[in-house]
N, C-alpha and C positions, 0 to 999 in steps of 0.2 A: 442854370435850371434846365435849359434845353439839352445840354450835354448829359446831365444826370438822367434825364428822361430817356435819352437815346440809349444810355448804358443799361437802364432798367429793361427797356424793350428788347435789347440785345440779349440780356441774361435770360429773359423769358423764352425767347426763340431758341437760345442755346439749350436751355433745360428741356424744352419740348422736343428738340431734336435728339437729345440724349435719351429721353424717355422712349421715343420711337425706336431708336437703335436698340435699346435694352429689350423692348417688347419684341422686336424682330429677332434678336438673338435668342430670346427665351423661346419664341415660336420654333426657330430652327433646331434648338437643342431638344425641345420636347418632341418635335416631329421625328428627329433622328433617333431619340431614345425609344419611341414607340415602334419604329420600324426595326431597329436593331434587336429589341427584345421580343418582337413578334406579337405585340398586343393586338388583338383583333376583336371587333364587336360582333362578328358573326358566330355566335355560340349556340344557336338554337336548332333549327331543322335543316338538314340537307334534303332538298326536294327529291322524292323518289323517281321523278321523271328520268333521271340519269340511269336508272335501272330498268327502263322500258315501260314504266307505268303509263297508261294512256291518259290523255287530258279529258276529264269528264265534266267540267264546269263552264258555265257562262256567267258573265256579270249580271246582276239584277239590282235595280235601284233601291228596291224596298228590302230585299232579303240579303243583299251583299253578293251572293252567288247562288246559282241553282244548277241542277243537273242538265247536261246537254243530251238531247235525244239521239239515240243510235245504238248500235251494237259494237262494243269495244272489246278488244282482245289484248290481254297482257301476256305477251309471248314468254313462256318458260321463265317465270320469275327467278328461279335458280335451277341448276342442274337437277334433274330428277323430278321436278314439279311440273305438272301438266299446265297448259295454257289456261288462263282464267278468263271467263266471259262475263262482261258487265252489260246487261240489256236495260236501256232506258227508253220508256215509251214517249210518245208525242206529248203526253201530259207531264213530262219531266219527272216522273217517278220511276224508281227501279222496279222492274217487272217482278211479280210474285206468282204468276201462273201463265200457262200457255194460252188458254182461252177460257174465260168463265163469264157467266152472265153479268152484264153491267147493272141488272135490276136488283141484284142481291144487296142487302144492307152491308155496311162495311165496319171492319175493325181497322182503325188507323193507328199505325205505330210511328211515333215521332222520336227524334233524337239525332245523334251525330253519326260518326263513322261506324260504330258497332252495329247500329240499327241498319244503316245502309248496307253493311256487309263488306267493309274494306278488306281487300286481300282474298275474297272468296268469290267463286262463281255463283251465278244466280241461285241455283238449286241448293247451295250450301248455306244460304243466309237464314237467319231467324224468321223473317216474315214469310219467306217461301215455305219453310218447313211447317210453320204454323198453319198456313193455308191448306196444306196437305192433310192436316188433322181436323180442320173445321169444315163441316158440310154445308152449313146454311149461311155462310158469310164470305164476302170478299175480304182479303187482307191487303191493305194499302200501305206500301212502304214509303213513308215520308222522310226517312232518314237521309241526311246529307252530311258528308264529312265536314267537320268543323263547326257544326251547329251546336248551340247551347239551348237553354230553356226558351229564351226570347225568340230566336230565329225559328225554333221549332213551332212556337205558338203562332208566329206570323205565317208560317207555311200552312199550319192547320186552318187558320182563318181564311186563307186564300182558297183552300180546298172546299170549305163549307160555304163561304159567302159568295165566291165567284164561280166555282164549279158546281155548286149546289148538290154536293154528294150527301147521301143519307148515311150518316155515321152513327152507330150505336155505342161503340166503345172506343176510347182513345187510350192507348198504352204509351207511356212516356219512359224511355230508357234513360235513366239519370246516371251520370257519372260525376264525380267530385270536380273534375276539371271544367265542368260547365259553369262553375261560379265565375272564373276569370273571363269566360266568354261573354257572360251576361252583362258584365260591367265594362267590357272592352279594356281590361287591364293592360298595362304597358307590355307585360311579358307575352300576352296573347297577340297584341298588335304587332309586336316585333317579329314573332315567329311567323306570322302570316306574311309580313313584308319579305322575309327571306325566302319564303315559298313562292311568292307571287311573281317575281321577275320572269319566271319560266312561263307563266300563264297569261299575264297581261302587261301592257306597257305602262299602265297607270296604277297608283296604289289601290289596294283592295280595301273598300270601305266596310266597316263593321257596324251594324245596327246594335244599339245597347240601351240600357236604362239605368236610372238611379232612383233614389228615394228622396222625397222632400222631408221637411222637419216633422211631418205628421205620419211618415211611413208610407205615403202613397207613391205609386210608381210614376215616374216621369220619363217619357220617351225622349231620348236625346238624338240630336242630329248625328248620323253615322260618322265615324272617325276612321283615320288610318295613320299608321306610322309612316313617316316620310322623311327623306333627307334631301338637302339642297344639292345641286350639281357640284358645288365646291368640295363636297365630301369625297368625290372621286379622286380629287387631287391631294387632299390633306387628311390623313388618318387622325390627326389631332382634332381638327374641326369636326370630323365624324364623331369622335368621342364626346365632344362638347354638345353637339346636337342630340346625340343618343342619351346623354346624361340629363339634359333638359327635359326630354320627353319622359324619361323614367321618373323624374321628380313630379311632373305635372299629371301623369297618367297612372300613378300607382293607386289602385282602387281596391286592393284585396281586403282592407280592414272592414269594408261593408259589403263584400261580395256575397257572403253567406246569407245575411238578412235580406239582401236584394233578391237572391235566388228563391228563398222561402216565400217572399211576397209574390214573386212571379208564378211559382207553382200554385199558390192559392188563387191567383187571378185566372190561370188557365182552368183550374177546377171550377171556379164560379162561372166562367164562360161556357164550359161544357154543361154544367148543371142547368143553366138557363135554357139550354137547347135540348134538354132531356137526354144528354149523352153521359155515359158512365166514364169517369176519368180515373185512371189507375197509374200510380208511380211505381216503376220497376227500379228498385235501387240496385244497380248492377256493379258499382265499384265505389267503395268508400273505406279505405284502410284505417282511418282515424275512428276508433271505437266511440270516443266521446261525441264526436260530431255525428256519427251514425245514430246515437241515442237522442241527440238534440233534434235531428230530422224526424225520427220516428215519433218523438213526443209531439212535435209540431203537427205532423200529419194526423196523428191520433186526435189531437185537440180539435183540428179543423174537419174531422170526419172525412178525410181523403184516403181512399183505399190505397194500400201500398204492399209490395211484395219484396221480401229480402231475397234477391237473386245474385248475391255476391258469390264469386268463385273463390275457393280456398287458395291460399298462396301456393300450395303444392301443385294444385291443378293449373294454376296460372302458368307456372314454369313448364309444365308438361304440354300445355295447349297453345303456347305462343307460336305464331307463324315465324318460321325461321328466316323467311325472306323479307320480313317487315321490320324496319328499324324503330317503329313506334309501338311495338309490342301488342298489336291486336291479336285476338285469340282465334283459333281455327274452328273447324266444323264441330269438334267435340263440345266446345262451349255452346255452340248454337243448339245442339241437341239437349244439353243440360238446361238451358234457359227455356226451351219449349216445354220440357217436362215440368219444370217449376211453375210455369204459367198455367198449364192444364191442371196441375194438381192443386193450385190455389183456389180454383173455383170462380175467379173473377170473370171468366168468360161464359159462365152459366147464365146467359141472358137470352131472352126470346128475340128472334130476328124480326118479329112483327111489331 
């Protein structure tokens, strides 16, 4: 009996050892195959800092990141292109005028990199150009690269509730890619992770929201895409961790509905404070989705403007030195004319 028991234990130990050896060999084979065939998880964004772009952001616990005060110069982005100047005030907003009265009521423009004016000097941006055309209003540029609807709303709330600014109109520059940002989808988290090592030592957290079963907005704890130190040693383990996060953080199926609910919430927030809220639909190539958004905004009595640029003009107006296809000064002029012609800014400053 004792001998049989010993043999059984020995077989178990032998089988376990064989399992570990097989697992180890599988790991070595897989790791080797990944390295030989050049499989790589870094498929998203190459940070433009390598091309001389200045660092413009600081970390922020509530918003994720905010603008850094100062005057920044992007030296000759490409041969034949003049230096670009980015001026950010102590209020952490991009400057829209040299010196104007702080007592004037404001038009606040919220959104991402297009509103901020990525790749453009101060005087080339949409908010600056709009300020030149408005006599009785300040124009506040609340645009920050990477913001979607939710972060834009948080920034607006900080302006109104903490800085006590008198805002008469809020213009929201909406792009379709704001949907993935609002829900912190895996694709957006990962792209920011690949940007972030140049900017911060720690992962960049993203504020986001979801909807409950009744369709109400739920504010979630900020998240970030992150990898363990072992991924620097093993590409196989890097792929395992990457795949696990892709599975658990894929949220695009409900990103559109979440974004619509956010837009409605921002509109209601402004309405309660006597502020006119206008959606500027600046990019949405999917015509059916464009119709859904317009139908929703119409039903909710939220003013909106179709400010999409034609595909022909997009190709003509792309910044040649920008790998993310932002548009140049011609597009800013186009948007300003669209805004002024729409009549949404025909409001009394009093």
